[in-house]
DSSP file (Angstrom, degrees, kcal/mol; ACC not computed):
  #  RESIDUE AA STRUCTURE BP1 BP2  ACC     N-H-->O    O-->H-N    N-H-->O    O-->H-N    TCO  KAPPA ALPHA  PHI   PSI    X-CA   Y-CA   Z-CA
    1    1 A M              0   0    0      0, 0.0    19,-0.9     0, 0.0     2,-0.4   0.000 360.0 360.0 360.0 132.7  -28.8   -1.3  -16.9
    2    2 A N  E     -A   19   0A   0     17,-0.2     2,-0.4    18,-0.1    17,-0.2  -0.943 360.0-176.5-120.4 146.6  -26.3    1.6  -16.7
    3    3 A K  E     -A   18   0A   0     15,-2.3    15,-3.0    -2,-0.4     2,-0.5  -0.988  18.6-143.3-146.4 134.1  -26.7    4.6  -14.6
    4    4 A T  E     -A   17   0A   0     -2,-0.4     2,-0.4    13,-0.2    13,-0.2  -0.862  21.3-174.3 -97.9 128.8  -24.5    7.7  -14.2
    5    5 A V  E     -A   16   0A   0     11,-2.7    11,-3.1    -2,-0.5     2,-0.6  -0.984  11.7-154.2-124.8 131.7  -24.3    9.1  -10.6
    6    6 A T  E     -A   15   0A   0     -2,-0.4     2,-0.5     9,-0.2     9,-0.2  -0.932  11.0-170.1-107.8 123.3  -22.6   12.3   -9.6
    7    7 A L  E     -A   14   0A   0      7,-2.6     7,-3.3    -2,-0.6     2,-0.7  -0.940  16.4-142.5-110.6 131.7  -21.3   12.6   -6.1
    8    8 A T  E     -A   13   0A   0     -2,-0.5     2,-0.6     5,-0.2     5,-0.2  -0.855  22.0-177.7 -92.1 116.3  -20.0   15.8   -4.7
    9    9 A I  E >   -A   12   0A   0      3,-3.0     3,-1.9    -2,-0.7     2,-0.5  -0.960  64.5 -40.2-118.8 113.7  -17.0   15.1   -2.5
   10   10 A G  T 3  S-     0   0    0     -2,-0.6    -2,-0.0     1,-0.2     0, 0.0  -0.600 125.6 -28.5  66.1-120.8  -15.6   18.1   -0.8
   11   11 A N  T 3  S+     0   0    0     -2,-0.5     2,-0.4     2,-0.0    -1,-0.2   0.238 121.4  92.0-107.7  11.3  -15.9   20.8   -3.6
   12   12 A T  E <   -A    9   0A   0     -3,-1.9    -3,-3.0     2,-0.0     2,-0.6  -0.899  65.2-141.6-115.6 135.1  -15.5   18.4   -6.5
   13   13 A D  E     -A    8   0A   0     -2,-0.4     2,-0.5    -5,-0.2    -5,-0.2  -0.836  20.2-163.4 -90.0 122.5  -18.2   16.7   -8.5
   14   14 A F  E     -A    7   0A   0     -7,-3.3    -7,-2.6    -2,-0.6     2,-0.5  -0.919   7.0-147.2-108.4 131.9  -17.2   13.1   -9.4
   15   15 A K  E     -A    6   0A   0     -2,-0.5    34,-2.9    -9,-0.2     2,-0.4  -0.873  13.6-169.7-103.5 124.4  -19.1   11.3  -12.1
   16   16 A F  E     -AB   5  48A   0    -11,-3.1   -11,-2.7    -2,-0.5     2,-0.8  -0.934  13.5-152.8-114.6 134.9  -19.5    7.5  -11.8
   17   17 A N  E     -A    4   0A   0     30,-3.8     2,-0.3    -2,-0.4   -13,-0.2  -0.877  23.3-163.0-108.4  98.4  -20.8    5.3  -14.6
   18   18 A L  E     -A    3   0A   0    -15,-3.0   -15,-2.3    -2,-0.8     2,-0.3  -0.588   9.2-172.8 -90.4 142.1  -22.4    2.3  -12.9
   19   19 A T  E  >  -A    2   0A   0     -2,-0.3     4,-2.1   -17,-0.2   -17,-0.2  -0.868  37.7-113.6-124.7 162.2  -23.2   -1.0  -14.5
   20   20 A V  H  > S+     0   0    0    -19,-0.9     4,-2.9    -2,-0.3     5,-0.2   0.896 118.1  53.3 -59.5 -40.8  -25.0   -4.1  -13.2
   21   21 A N  H  > S+     0   0    0      2,-0.2     4,-2.8     1,-0.2    -1,-0.2   0.906 107.2  49.8 -64.9 -41.9  -21.8   -6.0  -13.4
   22   22 A D  H  > S+     0   0    0      2,-0.2     4,-1.9     1,-0.2    -1,-0.2   0.924 114.3  45.9 -61.4 -43.5  -19.8   -3.5  -11.3
   23   23 A H  H  X S+     0   0    0     -4,-2.1     4,-2.5     2,-0.2    -2,-0.2   0.926 113.4  48.8 -64.0 -45.5  -22.6   -3.6   -8.7
   24   24 A A  H  X S+     0   0    0     -4,-2.9     4,-3.0     1,-0.2     5,-0.2   0.902 109.4  52.1 -63.6 -41.6  -22.8   -7.4   -8.7
   25   25 A D  H  X S+     0   0    0     -4,-2.8     4,-2.3     2,-0.2    -1,-0.2   0.902 110.9  48.9 -60.9 -40.6  -19.0   -7.7   -8.4
   26   26 A F  H  X S+     0   0    0     -4,-1.9     4,-2.1    -5,-0.2    -2,-0.2   0.955 115.0  42.7 -62.9 -51.3  -19.1   -5.4   -5.3
   27   27 A V  H  X S+     0   0    0     -4,-2.5     4,-2.7     1,-0.2    -2,-0.2   0.914 114.9  50.4 -63.7 -43.9  -22.0   -7.3   -3.6
   28   28 A D  H  X S+     0   0    0     -4,-3.0     4,-1.5    -5,-0.2     6,-0.2   0.914 109.8  50.3 -61.3 -43.9  -20.5  -10.7   -4.4
   29   29 A S  H  <>S+     0   0    0     -4,-2.3     5,-2.3    -5,-0.2    -1,-0.2   0.924 114.2  43.6 -61.8 -45.3  -17.1   -9.8   -3.1
   30   30 A V  H ><5S+     0   0    0     -4,-2.1     3,-1.6     1,-0.2    -1,-0.2   0.911 112.6  51.6 -67.5 -42.4  -18.5   -8.5    0.2
   31   31 A S  H 3<5S+     0   0    0     -4,-2.7    -1,-0.2     1,-0.3    -2,-0.2   0.729 103.3  59.2 -71.7 -19.7  -20.9  -11.4    0.6
   32   32 A R  T 3<5S-     0   0    0     -4,-1.5    -1,-0.3    -5,-0.2    -2,-0.2   0.421 126.3-100.2 -84.1   1.9  -18.1  -14.0    0.1
   33   33 A G  T < 5S+     0   0    0     -3,-1.6    -3,-0.2     1,-0.2    -2,-0.1   0.618  72.6 151.0  91.5  13.1  -16.3  -12.5    3.1
   34   34 A G      < -     0   0    0     -5,-2.3     2,-0.3    -6,-0.2    -1,-0.2  -0.204  59.6 -73.7 -70.9 169.0  -13.9  -10.3    1.1
   35   35 A S     >  -     0   0    0      1,-0.2     4,-2.6     2,-0.0     5,-0.2  -0.476  33.9-149.9 -66.3 125.0  -12.5   -7.1    2.4
   36   36 A I  H  > S+     0   0    0     -2,-0.3     4,-2.3     1,-0.2     5,-0.2   0.850  98.3  54.4 -65.1 -33.0  -15.1   -4.4    2.3
   37   37 A C  H  > S+     0   0    0      2,-0.2     4,-2.5     1,-0.2    -1,-0.2   0.937 111.5  42.9 -66.2 -46.0  -12.3   -1.8    1.8
   38   38 A S  H  > S+     0   0    0      2,-0.2     4,-2.7     1,-0.2     5,-0.2   0.924 115.6  48.5 -65.7 -44.5  -10.9   -3.6   -1.2
   39   39 A A  H  X S+     0   0    0     -4,-2.6     4,-2.3     1,-0.2    -1,-0.2   0.903 113.9  47.3 -62.4 -40.6  -14.4   -4.3   -2.7
   40   40 A S  H  X S+     0   0    0     -4,-2.3     4,-2.5    -5,-0.2     5,-0.2   0.910 111.7  50.0 -67.2 -42.7  -15.3   -0.6   -2.2
   41   41 A H  H  X S+     0   0    0     -4,-2.5     4,-2.7     1,-0.2     5,-0.2   0.935 112.6  46.9 -60.4 -47.2  -12.1    0.6   -3.7
   42   42 A N  H  X S+     0   0    0     -4,-2.7     4,-2.4     2,-0.2     5,-0.2   0.903 111.4  51.6 -62.5 -42.1  -12.5   -1.6   -6.7
   43   43 A F  H  X S+     0   0    0     -4,-2.3     4,-1.4    -5,-0.2    -2,-0.2   0.931 114.0  43.3 -60.3 -47.6  -16.2   -0.5   -7.1
   44   44 A A  H  X S+     0   0    0     -4,-2.5     4,-1.4     1,-0.2    -2,-0.2   0.928 116.5  46.1 -65.9 -45.7  -15.3    3.2   -7.0
   45   45 A M  H  < S+     0   0    0     -4,-2.7    -2,-0.2     1,-0.2    -1,-0.2   0.826 112.1  50.8 -70.9 -31.7  -12.3    2.9   -9.3
   46   46 A R  H  < S+     0   0    0     -4,-2.4    -1,-0.2    -5,-0.2    -2,-0.2   0.814 117.4  38.9 -72.5 -29.4  -14.1    0.7  -11.9
   47   47 A S  H  < S+     0   0    0     -4,-1.4   -30,-3.8    -5,-0.2    -2,-0.2   0.596  86.9 109.6-101.5 -10.8  -17.0    3.1  -12.2
   48   48 A I  B  < S-B   16   0A   0     -4,-1.4   -32,-0.2   -32,-0.3     5,-0.1  -0.364  83.4 -95.8 -65.8 144.1  -15.4    6.5  -12.0
   49   49 A D    >   -     0   0    0    -34,-2.9     3,-2.2     1,-0.1     4,-0.5  -0.370  34.2-122.4 -57.1 134.8  -15.4    8.5  -15.2
   50   50 A K  G >  S+     0   0    0      1,-0.3     3,-1.0     2,-0.2     4,-0.4   0.819 109.8  60.2 -54.2 -35.3  -12.0    7.9  -17.0
   51   51 A A  G 3  S+     0   0    0      1,-0.2    -1,-0.3     2,-0.1     4,-0.2   0.715 111.6  40.1 -66.9 -19.7  -11.2   11.6  -17.0
   52   52 A Q  G <> S+     0   0    0     -3,-2.2     4,-2.5   -37,-0.2     5,-0.2   0.321  82.8 104.7-110.7   6.1  -11.4   11.7  -13.2
   53   53 A K  H <> S+     0   0    0     -3,-1.0     4,-2.4    -4,-0.5     5,-0.1   0.910  83.2  44.8 -58.1 -48.0   -9.7    8.5  -12.4
   54   54 A E  H  > S+     0   0    0     -4,-0.4     4,-2.2     1,-0.2    -1,-0.2   0.880 112.4  52.6 -65.8 -37.9   -6.4   10.0  -11.2
   55   55 A E  H  > S+     0   0    0      2,-0.2     4,-1.9     1,-0.2    -1,-0.2   0.912 111.5  46.0 -64.7 -42.2   -8.1   12.7   -9.2
   56   56 A L  H  X S+     0   0    0     -4,-2.5     4,-2.7     2,-0.2     5,-0.2   0.908 109.8  54.8 -66.2 -41.3  -10.2   10.1   -7.4
   57   57 A K  H  X S+     0   0    0     -4,-2.4     4,-1.9    -5,-0.2    -2,-0.2   0.914 108.6  48.5 -58.2 -43.6   -7.1    7.9   -6.8
   58   58 A K  H  X S+     0   0    0     -4,-2.2     4,-1.2     2,-0.2    -1,-0.2   0.902 110.7  51.3 -63.2 -41.6   -5.4   10.9   -5.1
   59   59 A L  H >X S+     0   0    0     -4,-1.9     4,-0.7     1,-0.2     3,-0.5   0.928 110.6  48.0 -61.1 -45.6   -8.4   11.5   -3.0
   60   60 A L  H 3< S+     0   0    0     -4,-2.7     3,-0.4     1,-0.2    -1,-0.2   0.839 106.2  58.9 -65.5 -32.8   -8.5    7.9   -1.8
   61   61 A D  H 3< S+     0   0    0     -4,-1.9    -1,-0.2    -5,-0.2    -2,-0.2   0.824 115.5  33.7 -65.3 -31.3   -4.8    7.9   -1.0
   62   62 A V  H << S+     0   0    0     -4,-1.2    -1,-0.2    -3,-0.5    -2,-0.2   0.400 112.1  64.4-106.1   1.8   -5.2   10.8    1.5
   63   63 A S  S >< S-     0   0    0     -4,-0.7     3,-2.3    -3,-0.4     4,-0.3  -0.710  73.7-152.7-129.2  81.8   -8.7    9.9    2.9
   64   64 A P  T 3  S+     0   0    0      0, 0.0    -3,-0.1     0, 0.0    -4,-0.0  -0.272  83.0  14.3 -55.8 131.8   -8.7    6.6    4.7
   65   65 A G  T >> S+     0   0    0     -5,-0.1     4,-1.5     3,-0.0     3,-0.6   0.326  89.4 116.4  87.4  -8.0  -12.1    5.0    4.6
   66   66 A A  H <>  +     0   0    0     -3,-2.3     4,-2.8     1,-0.2     5,-0.2   0.862  69.0  61.6 -62.0 -34.9  -13.4    7.3    1.8
   67   67 A E  H 3> S+     0   0    0     -4,-0.3     4,-2.6     1,-0.2    -1,-0.2   0.865 102.8  50.2 -61.2 -35.7  -13.8    4.3   -0.5
   68   68 A V  H <> S+     0   0    0     -3,-0.6     4,-2.1     2,-0.2    -1,-0.2   0.909 112.1  47.0 -69.3 -41.3  -16.4    2.7    1.8
   69   69 A Q  H  X S+     0   0    0     -4,-1.5     4,-2.0     2,-0.2    -2,-0.2   0.910 114.3  47.5 -64.6 -42.6  -18.4    5.9    2.1
   70   70 A I  H  X S+     0   0    0     -4,-2.8     4,-2.6     2,-0.2    -2,-0.2   0.938 111.9  49.0 -65.0 -47.3  -18.3    6.4   -1.7
   71   71 A A  H  X S+     0   0    0     -4,-2.6     4,-2.9     1,-0.2     5,-0.2   0.887 110.0  52.9 -60.8 -39.1  -19.3    2.8   -2.4
   72   72 A G  H  X S+     0   0    0     -4,-2.1     4,-2.3     2,-0.2    -1,-0.2   0.913 110.9  46.0 -62.5 -42.6  -22.2    3.1    0.1
   73   73 A A  H  X S+     0   0    0     -4,-2.0     4,-1.6     2,-0.2    -2,-0.2   0.909 114.5  48.0 -66.3 -41.7  -23.5    6.2   -1.6
   74   74 A L  H  X S+     0   0    0     -4,-2.6     4,-2.7     2,-0.2     5,-0.2   0.926 112.7  47.8 -64.8 -44.6  -23.1    4.6   -5.1
   75   75 A K  H  X S+     0   0    0     -4,-2.9     4,-2.9     1,-0.2    -2,-0.2   0.917 110.4  52.1 -62.8 -43.3  -24.8    1.4   -4.0
   76   76 A G  H  < S+     0   0    0     -4,-2.3    -1,-0.2    -5,-0.2    -2,-0.2   0.842 115.0  42.0 -62.4 -34.0  -27.7    3.3   -2.4
   77   77 A E  H  < S+     0   0    0     -4,-1.6    -2,-0.2    -5,-0.2    -1,-0.2   0.856 118.3  44.4 -80.8 -36.9  -28.3    5.3   -5.5
   78   78 A F  H  < S+     0   0    0     -4,-2.7    -2,-0.2     1,-0.3    -3,-0.2   0.899 130.5  20.3 -75.5 -41.1  -27.9    2.4   -8.0
   79   79 A A  S  < S-     0   0    0     -4,-2.9    -1,-0.3    -5,-0.2    -2,-0.1  -0.657  83.4-166.1-130.1  75.1  -29.9   -0.1   -6.1
   80   80 A P        -     0   0    0      0, 0.0     2,-0.1     0, 0.0    -3,-0.1  -0.217  33.7 -91.9 -64.1 153.4  -32.2    1.7   -3.7
   81   81 A A        -     0   0    0     -5,-0.1     2,-0.3     1,-0.1    -5,-0.0  -0.389  41.2-142.8 -65.1 138.4  -34.0   -0.2   -0.9
   82   82 A L        -     0   0    0     -3,-0.1     2,-1.0    -2,-0.1    -1,-0.1  -0.735  16.1-118.0-101.3 152.1  -37.4   -1.5   -1.9
   83   83 A D        +     0   0    0     -2,-0.3     2,-0.4     2,-0.0    -2,-0.0  -0.804  46.5 173.5 -88.8 103.1  -40.4   -1.7    0.4
   84   84 A I        +     0   0    0     -2,-1.0     2,-0.4     2,-0.0    -2,-0.0  -0.944  10.8 177.5-120.4 132.3  -41.1   -5.4    0.5
   85   85 A A        -     0   0    0     -2,-0.4     2,-0.5     2,-0.0    -2,-0.0  -0.981  26.3-128.3-132.5 144.7  -43.6   -7.3    2.6
   86   86 A V        -     0   0    0     -2,-0.4     2,-0.3     2,-0.0    -2,-0.0  -0.815  23.6-136.0 -92.7 126.3  -44.5  -11.0    2.8
   87   87 A K              0   0    0     -2,-0.5    -2,-0.0     1,-0.1     0, 0.0  -0.648 360.0 360.0 -80.0 135.0  -48.2  -11.6    2.5
   88   88 A K              0   0    0     -2,-0.3    -1,-0.1     0, 0.0    -2,-0.0   0.360 360.0 360.0-118.3 360.0  -49.5  -14.2    5.0
């Protein structure tokens, strides 16, 4: 499954092309105890549209913590929470 997600950050629309593998790599890295900042940065940079890669890199350089916010928004849109209940 691939999904394109557009996030408006400030006054700029950024287009991300998400794949199952990018999402899985992000979740796996975090669940293994890896740095959430590094995993978030990698997730955002791997999925950003190639034409906007340098613009996103500049934004991340001047906005500490932005990668975590961006990754959270991307993850929430790519894999939304399901309403799951256990039958007893």
